[in-house]
N, C-alpha and C positions, 0 to 999 in steps of 0.2 A: 862411680859405683862404690858403695860402702866396702871397706876393707877389714872391718872389725865387727864382731858380734856386739850387739847392744841390748841390754836388759831394759825393758820398759814396763811401766805400770799403767793400767787403765782403771780409773776410779769410778765406781757406782756409788752415788751418794744423794741424800736428800738436800734440796736447796730451796728453802722457803723464800718466797718473793719478798724483797725489801729488808730481809734480815742479814744485812751485809756483814756486820761484825760477827754474827754467829757463823755465817758461811766462810768468812776468812779464817776463823778458828778451826773449823772442820777441814779446810784446805790445808792448814798447817799440820793438823793431825794426820791426814792421809798421806801427805807428802813425806812426813817424817817416817811413817810406817813403811812406805814404799822404799825410801832410801835405806832403811835398816835391812830390807830384803835385797839390796843390791841394785835397785833401779837407778839408771842414769837419766831417765826421762819419765815424767809423770803427766799423763793426760787426764784432764777433768772434763765432766760433761759440759754441754752447751750452757752458757750463762750461769755457771756454778756460783759465781760471787754475788750476783744480784738476784738470783732466781730467774726462772723463765716465765714469761707471760706474753700472751698476744692481746692483752687489754692495754688501752692507751695509758693507764696509770703506771705501767712499767717505766715510763719516762721519768716519773717522779723519783725512781730509785737508780737511775742511770749514773754511772761514774765516769770520770775522765781517765784517759790513758796516762795522763800525767799527774793524777791525783794521789792522795796519801794511801789509798787502798793498794794501788799498783806499786807504790814505793815499798810497802810492807812485803809484797810478793817478791820484789827484787831482792830484798834483804833475806827472805826465806831461801830463795834460789842460791844466793851466795853462801849463806850459813850451812845449807845442806849439801852444797856442791852438786846440785841437780838441776836439770832443765825442766821448767814448768810450762804446761799448756793450760791456761786458765781462761774462762769465758765470762762475759758480762754484757749487759746492755750499756753501750758506750754513748756518752754525751760528748759529741765532737765539738771542737772549737768553732766549727761552721754553724753550730746550732742544730744540726741534724742528729738523729739517733740511729745507731747501728747495732745489729747483732754481731758482736765481735769476739774474737779469740786471740789471745796474746801468747807469744812464745817469749820466755824469759830465761836467759842462760845464766850459769853460775858467775859469769864475768859481768853480768848486768846488762848485756846487750838484749834488745827487745825487737820484736817484729809483730805487726798486728794484721790479722786477716779479718775482713769484713764480709759477711755472708753475701754471696753473689746471687743466689736464687732464694728469694723469700717465698715461703709458703703463703697461699692466698690470705689466711687470717692474720698474717704478720704485716701486710702492706699498709695497714692503717697506723702502725706503730713505728716502723723502721724504714730507713732508706736502704736500697740495695747497694752493696759495694760495687766498685768498678775496677778493682785491681786483682789480677790473677797472680798469685804468689806461690813460690816454694821457698823453703828455708834450708840453708846449708850450715851445718855445724861439723867442723873437722871434715871427715870424708863421708858424712851422712847427709843426704838430701831427703827432705820430706815435704809433703803437702798437707794443708789443712782444708777440710771442708766441714760444713755445719749441717747436719741432719738432712734437710730437704735438698741440699746441694747434691747429695749422693745419687739422686735419681736422674742426673743428667750426665750421660757417659762422656760427652765431649770434655767436661771439666777434668775428669780423671785422665783422659787421653792427653790433654794439654800439659798436665802436671808430669805425666810419664815422659812426654817428649822433652820436657825441660830437665829430665834426669832424676826424677823422684825415685827413691828406693822404697818409700812407704807413704801411705796416706793415713792420716789420723782423722777420724770422723766423729767428733763429739756430737751427742744427740740430746735433745730435750723432746722426746717423742712420747706423748701420753697415750692412755687408753690401752685396754687389753691386759692380758697376763704376760708374765715374762716369757713363757713358752710361745705364746702367740706373737709377741714382738720378735722373738728369735726367728720364727718361721717367716715373718715379714722381711727381716733383714736378709734371710737366706735366698730370697728371690732376686736381690740385686747386688748385694755387697760382694759375694764370691765372683760375680762377673767383673766387677771393677778390678779385683785382684788378678783374676785369670787372664783377662784380655790385655792387661798392661804389664803383667809380670812384676807386680809390686806387693809388698805386705799391706794389708788393710787392718787397722785397729779402730774399733768403735766402742763407745761407752755411752750410757744413758743415765739420766737422773732416775731416782726412785722415790716412791711415796708421794705424800700429799704436799703440794707446793703452797697450801694455805691461800690460794688465789683461784680456786676453781678447777685445778687440773690434778690428776693422779698419774704417776709414771711407774711403769713396770721396769724393775732394775735389770739391766743387761750389759754385758761386755763381751767382746768377741775379737779374736785375733785370727787372721787368715794368712796363709802362706802365699807366695807369688804364684803358686799353682792353683789358687782358689780353694784350698782345703783348710778345714778348721785346724788351727794349732791349739787354741785354748778358748774356753767359753765360760761365762759366769752368768747364771740366771738366778736372781734373788729378789725377794721382797724387801730385803734389808740392804743396808750399805755394804760394800765389799770392795775387794781389790783383786784385780787380775794381773798377775805377773807373768811375763813371757819374754823369751829371748828371740830377737830378730837375728837370724843366723846367716852369716855370709855364705856358708856352704849350701843352705837352702836356696838362696838367691842364685848362686852359681849353678845349682842343679837345674833350675828352670832356664836361666838365661844362657847357660853354656851348651844347650841342646838345640840344634837348629829346628827341630820339629816341635819343641815346647815353647820356644821364644818367638811369638808371632809378631811382636812389635816392629822389628827391623824390616819386615816385609810389607808394611803398610805402603799404600800408594796414594798419598794425600793429594797428588796432582789430579787423580781421577775423581776425587770427591768434590772438586770445584767445577767439574764439567756439568753444564745444565742437563737436567734429567728430562728426557723426552718420553711422553706417554704414547705408546703405540696401541692402537685399537685393533684387537684381533677378532676376525669374523669367522 
């Protein structure tokens, strides 16, 4: 479990499809601004580098995890001494395409999460990932999920079981107003935090992606008790800065009636379910 507070930033920004150079520049801008405000980790929306699309032509804009775009992000993380969570349509060496999000540390170490649960419109474009990961940096463990992933409780449970202190959930979730999107998130994201006693941080793209989708800007940070710590609802780009506090984690996990997770009985969940007909 984390032993030190960590200040994080969640970015809400516009990410036009295919405008990779422009999106890289904006990533540098927001990462620099976040670092100036003391953030040690900066989370960007889903596919912020390439833009998000569920049309097949998104593959024309996909980038390699070993390409020059990611090299420039590694240099940025090193120069700012900040951990970056950046997203892109990934062109894998296998020839497949993934909705991917990469963790880049100031030391140049990287890890990549490939979206496990594809939304139905995405299945024509992307291959689903097949690795469930959490990332460890010093004493801080965190999981990454992408947008549609958050609707599957088992994923958050598995990450918590592996020791995650926080879940970062970048989104590219279109349609509706910022207020409506916030209400949508409030139906399931607090449950992921509350049931697993983890911080949850989510952020969304905003504005016109110039490829047929419009995004309402949102960012949200939830405590391990499932309560709102900070929120940002905007039609413009913006930055949510919040501190993930050790004391708040201890407040939940140090109380036997607040910390449900240790009392799970996974052996029971493997038992076949019998349907009993009642007359």
